C-alpha positions as CSV (number, residue, x, y, z in Angstrom):
1,M,-86.0,157.4,63.8
2,T,-83.0,158.3,65.9
3,T,-83.6,160.8,68.7
4,T,-81.4,163.8,68.2
5,P,-79.7,165.2,71.4
6,A,-80.2,168.9,72.0
7,A,-77.5,171.4,71.9
8,S,-75.6,172.0,75.2
9,P,-77.1,174.6,77.6
10,S,-74.0,176.7,77.4
11,A,-74.1,176.9,73.6
12,A,-77.8,177.9,73.9
13,L,-76.8,181.0,75.9
14,L,-74.4,182.2,73.2
15,P,-75.3,184.3,70.2
16,P,-75.9,182.2,67.1
17,L,-72.8,181.4,65.0
18,V,-74.6,182.2,61.8
19,E,-77.5,184.6,61.3
20,L,-79.3,185.9,58.3
21,R,-81.2,189.2,58.9
22,Q,-83.9,190.2,56.4
23,V,-81.7,189.0,53.5
24,T,-82.8,189.5,49.9
25,C,-80.6,188.2,47.2
26,G,-80.6,186.6,43.8
27,Y,-78.9,186.2,40.5
28,G,-79.2,189.0,38.0
29,D,-82.9,190.0,37.9
30,R,-84.1,186.8,39.5
31,I,-84.8,187.1,43.2
32,V,-84.2,183.8,45.0
33,L,-84.5,184.8,48.7
34,R,-86.7,187.7,49.8
35,D,-86.5,189.2,53.3
36,V,-85.2,185.9,54.9
37,S,-84.2,185.8,58.5
38,L,-82.6,182.6,60.0
39,C,-80.6,181.8,63.1
40,I,-78.2,178.9,63.4
41,P,-77.3,178.2,67.0
42,R,-73.8,177.0,67.9
43,G,-73.1,173.4,68.4
44,T,-76.2,172.3,66.5
45,V,-77.0,170.5,63.3
46,T,-79.4,172.5,61.1
47,G,-81.0,171.0,58.0
48,L,-82.0,173.2,55.1
49,M,-84.7,171.5,53.1
50,G,-87.2,172.5,50.4
51,T,-88.0,172.3,46.8
52,S,-85.4,172.3,44.1
53,G,-84.3,175.9,43.2
54,G,-85.8,177.2,46.4
55,G,-82.6,178.8,47.7
56,K,-81.0,176.2,49.9
57,T,-77.6,176.2,48.3
58,T,-77.9,180.0,47.9
59,V,-77.9,180.2,51.7
60,L,-74.5,178.3,51.8
61,R,-73.1,180.7,49.2
62,L,-74.2,183.6,51.3
63,I,-72.6,182.2,54.4
64,T,-69.3,181.6,52.6
65,G,-69.3,185.1,51.0
66,Q,-69.6,183.8,47.4
67,L,-72.8,185.8,47.1
68,V,-73.5,189.2,48.5
69,P,-77.1,190.1,49.5
70,I,-79.0,192.8,47.7
71,S,-80.2,193.9,51.2
72,G,-80.0,192.6,54.7
73,Q,-77.0,191.1,56.6
74,V,-75.3,187.7,56.8
75,L,-73.5,187.4,60.1
76,F,-70.8,184.9,61.0
77,D,-69.8,185.1,64.7
78,G,-71.3,188.6,64.7
79,V,-69.4,189.8,61.7
80,D,-71.2,191.1,58.6
81,I,-69.6,189.0,55.8
82,A,-70.5,191.5,53.1
83,T,-68.3,194.2,54.7
84,L,-65.1,192.2,54.7
85,N,-62.2,192.8,52.4
86,R,-60.7,189.8,50.6
87,T,-58.0,189.1,53.3
88,A,-60.6,189.2,56.1
89,L,-63.1,187.1,54.1
90,Y,-60.4,184.4,53.5
91,A,-59.6,184.4,57.2
92,I,-63.3,183.8,58.0
93,R,-63.5,181.0,55.4
94,R,-60.6,179.2,57.1
95,R,-63.0,178.9,60.1
96,M,-65.4,177.0,57.8
97,G,-65.3,173.6,56.2
98,L,-67.4,172.7,53.1
99,L,-68.3,169.3,51.9
100,F,-69.2,169.8,48.2
101,Q,-71.9,167.8,46.5
102,F,-70.4,164.4,45.4
103,G,-67.1,165.3,47.2
104,A,-65.3,167.2,44.5
105,L,-62.0,165.5,45.2
106,F,-58.9,166.4,43.1
107,T,-58.7,163.5,40.8
108,D,-55.0,163.7,40.3
109,L,-54.2,163.7,44.0
110,S,-54.2,160.7,46.3
111,V,-56.6,160.4,49.2
112,F,-53.8,161.5,51.5
113,E,-53.0,164.6,49.4
114,N,-56.6,165.6,49.0
115,V,-56.9,165.8,52.8
116,A,-53.4,167.4,53.1
117,F,-54.3,170.1,50.5
118,P,-55.8,172.7,52.8
119,L,-53.1,172.2,55.4
120,R,-50.4,172.7,52.8
121,E,-52.2,175.8,51.6
122,H,-53.0,177.5,54.9
123,T,-50.4,176.3,57.4
124,A,-46.6,175.9,57.7
125,L,-46.6,172.6,59.4
126,N,-43.6,170.3,59.0
127,E,-44.2,167.0,57.1
128,A,-44.2,164.9,60.2
129,M,-47.0,166.9,61.9
130,L,-48.9,167.2,58.6
131,R,-48.8,163.5,58.1
132,D,-50.1,162.8,61.6
133,L,-52.9,165.3,61.2
134,V,-54.0,163.9,57.9
135,L,-54.0,160.3,59.2
136,M,-56.0,161.5,62.2
137,K,-58.7,163.1,60.0
138,L,-58.8,160.0,57.8
139,N,-59.0,157.7,60.9
140,A,-62.0,159.8,62.1
141,V,-63.9,158.8,58.9
142,G,-62.6,155.2,58.9
143,L,-60.3,155.6,55.9
144,R,-56.7,155.7,57.3
145,G,-56.0,152.5,55.4
146,A,-57.1,154.1,52.0
147,R,-54.6,157.0,52.2
148,D,-52.5,155.9,49.2
149,L,-55.5,155.3,46.9
150,M,-56.6,157.6,44.1
151,P,-60.1,159.0,43.9
152,A,-60.9,156.8,41.0
153,E,-60.1,153.7,43.2
154,V,-62.6,154.5,45.9
155,S,-66.4,154.2,45.9
156,G,-68.8,157.1,45.9
157,G,-69.5,156.7,49.7
158,M,-65.7,156.5,50.5
159,A,-65.1,159.6,48.3
160,R,-67.7,161.5,50.3
161,R,-65.9,160.5,53.5
162,V,-62.5,161.6,52.2
163,A,-64.1,164.9,51.3
164,L,-65.4,165.2,54.9
165,A,-61.9,164.5,56.2
166,R,-60.7,167.3,54.0
167,A,-63.4,169.6,55.2
168,M,-62.3,169.0,58.8
169,A,-58.6,169.4,58.0
170,L,-58.3,172.9,59.5
171,D,-60.5,172.2,62.5
172,P,-63.3,174.5,61.4
173,E,-66.0,176.0,63.7
174,L,-68.7,175.6,61.0
175,L,-69.2,172.6,58.7
176,L,-71.3,173.1,55.6
177,Y,-72.7,170.1,53.7
178,D,-74.2,170.4,50.2
179,E,-76.3,167.3,49.5
180,P,-74.2,164.9,51.5
181,F,-76.5,161.9,51.0
182,A,-77.1,162.3,47.2
183,G,-76.3,159.2,45.2
184,L,-75.3,157.0,48.2
185,D,-76.3,153.4,48.8
186,P,-78.1,152.7,52.0
187,I,-75.0,151.6,53.9
188,S,-72.9,154.5,52.8
189,L,-75.8,156.9,53.5
190,G,-76.1,155.5,57.0
191,M,-72.4,155.8,57.6
192,T,-72.3,159.4,56.3
193,S,-75.3,160.4,58.4
194,R,-73.8,158.9,61.6
195,L,-70.5,160.6,60.9
196,I,-72.1,164.0,60.6
197,R,-73.9,163.7,63.9
198,E,-71.0,162.1,65.8
199,L,-68.4,164.5,64.5
200,N,-70.6,167.5,65.3
201,Q,-70.8,166.3,68.9
202,A,-67.1,165.2,69.3
203,L,-65.7,168.3,67.7
204,G,-68.1,170.8,69.1
205,V,-68.8,172.3,65.7
206,T,-71.9,173.8,64.1
207,S,-73.2,172.0,61.1
208,V,-75.5,173.1,58.3
209,L,-76.6,170.6,55.7
210,V,-78.6,171.0,52.5
211,S,-80.5,167.8,51.8
212,H,-83.6,166.3,50.2
213,D,-83.3,163.1,52.2
214,I,-86.1,163.4,54.7
215,E,-85.4,160.5,57.1
216,E,-81.7,160.9,57.3
217,T,-81.8,164.6,57.8
218,F,-84.6,164.4,60.5
219,A,-82.6,161.7,62.3
220,I,-79.6,163.9,62.9
221,A,-80.9,167.5,62.8
222,D,-81.6,169.6,65.9
223,Q,-83.7,172.0,63.8
224,V,-84.8,172.2,60.2
225,A,-85.5,175.2,58.0
226,F,-87.9,174.6,55.1
227,I,-87.1,177.1,52.3
228,A,-89.4,177.6,49.5
229,N,-90.7,180.5,47.2
230,G,-88.0,182.8,48.5
231,A,-88.8,182.5,52.2
232,V,-88.5,180.2,55.2
233,A,-91.9,178.5,55.1
234,A,-91.3,176.6,58.3
235,F,-88.6,176.4,61.0
236,G,-88.3,174.2,64.0
237,T,-87.6,170.7,65.3
238,P,-88.0,167.8,62.8
239,Q,-91.3,166.9,64.5
240,A,-92.5,170.5,64.3
241,I,-91.8,170.4,60.5
242,R,-93.6,167.1,60.1
243,D,-96.6,168.7,61.9
244,S,-96.6,171.9,59.8
245,S,-99.9,172.8,58.2
246,D,-98.2,174.8,55.4
247,P,-99.6,173.4,52.1
248,L,-96.2,173.4,50.4
249,V,-94.5,171.7,53.3
250,R,-97.3,169.1,53.3
251,Q,-96.9,168.5,49.6
252,F,-93.1,168.0,50.0
253,F,-93.4,165.4,52.7
254,S,-96.2,163.6,51.1
255,A,-94.4,163.6,47.7
256,S,-97.7,164.7,46.1
257,P,-97.7,165.8,42.5
258,D,-100.6,168.1,43.2
259,G,-100.2,171.2,45.3
260,P,-98.5,174.6,45.4
261,V,-95.6,173.3,43.3
262,E,-97.0,172.8,39.9
263,F,-95.7,170.5,37.1
264,H,-95.5,173.2,34.5
265,Y,-92.9,176.0,34.9
266,P,-94.6,179.4,34.3
267,A,-94.8,180.0,30.5
268,A,-96.7,181.9,27.9
269,S,-100.1,180.3,26.8
270,V,-100.0,177.4,24.4
271,A,-101.8,179.6,21.9
272,A,-99.1,182.3,22.1
273,D,-96.2,179.7,21.8
274,F,-97.7,177.6,19.0
275,G,-99.7,180.1,17.2
276,V,-103.0,178.3,17.8
277,A,-106.0,180.5,17.7
278,G,-108.2,180.2,20.8
279,G,-105.8,177.6,22.3
280,A,-105.9,176.8,26.0
281,A,-103.1,177.9,28.4
């Protein structure tokens, strides 16, 4: 496994770029996160891992202001996101880049125009400068030569890299990745993993990635938060997470079907559902 370099000493002295303070949130009556606190240091790669439905993507929605906590605070660079009006929230979001799951490219726009889209929306650059910036971003992900192709003409791995170039278009301070390795072949997966780590170092950004891919995430992450049952079950270096004694964490990494995560979703008894007298649950 690749050894991950630690964040720079100067970055370690600064307050975290993102911080969740005793956050409780959910959807309707369903609580997803309960009293969760989490710090994401500047200049680092933080992996969010855990069982499906445990709240990983919810953390991304909180950071981007798509979801407001019931209680607690979500801070970006010291600012409570929930207190911002729409104009201020949009300004904060321009300091973030998001790689959607499976890329989410605009299917009717070329590779070039997909990457140019945020620049056209949020800047007044002339065409010559915009062209140079787009080609620079595409070159960084190895796809300058694919600029005239349409999304339907590129592979899944290439589409993910185009989406990464688009996420970097405005030179964000924070890059968020939602399942960046899902559905990729081993070569594309390795390329994407290397890009995330190298771009994090080269650009001096902070990265947060939601992933179920243990080996690739552990290879590039400085720290990992394991989220389950509405809480952070474990947090630390990849090795510290591997060594965790938490039963749920152990079940996840051993891929065991038996453990705290059960096969059956909580339901009424079989007798109640099927009208069987004396039936077992």
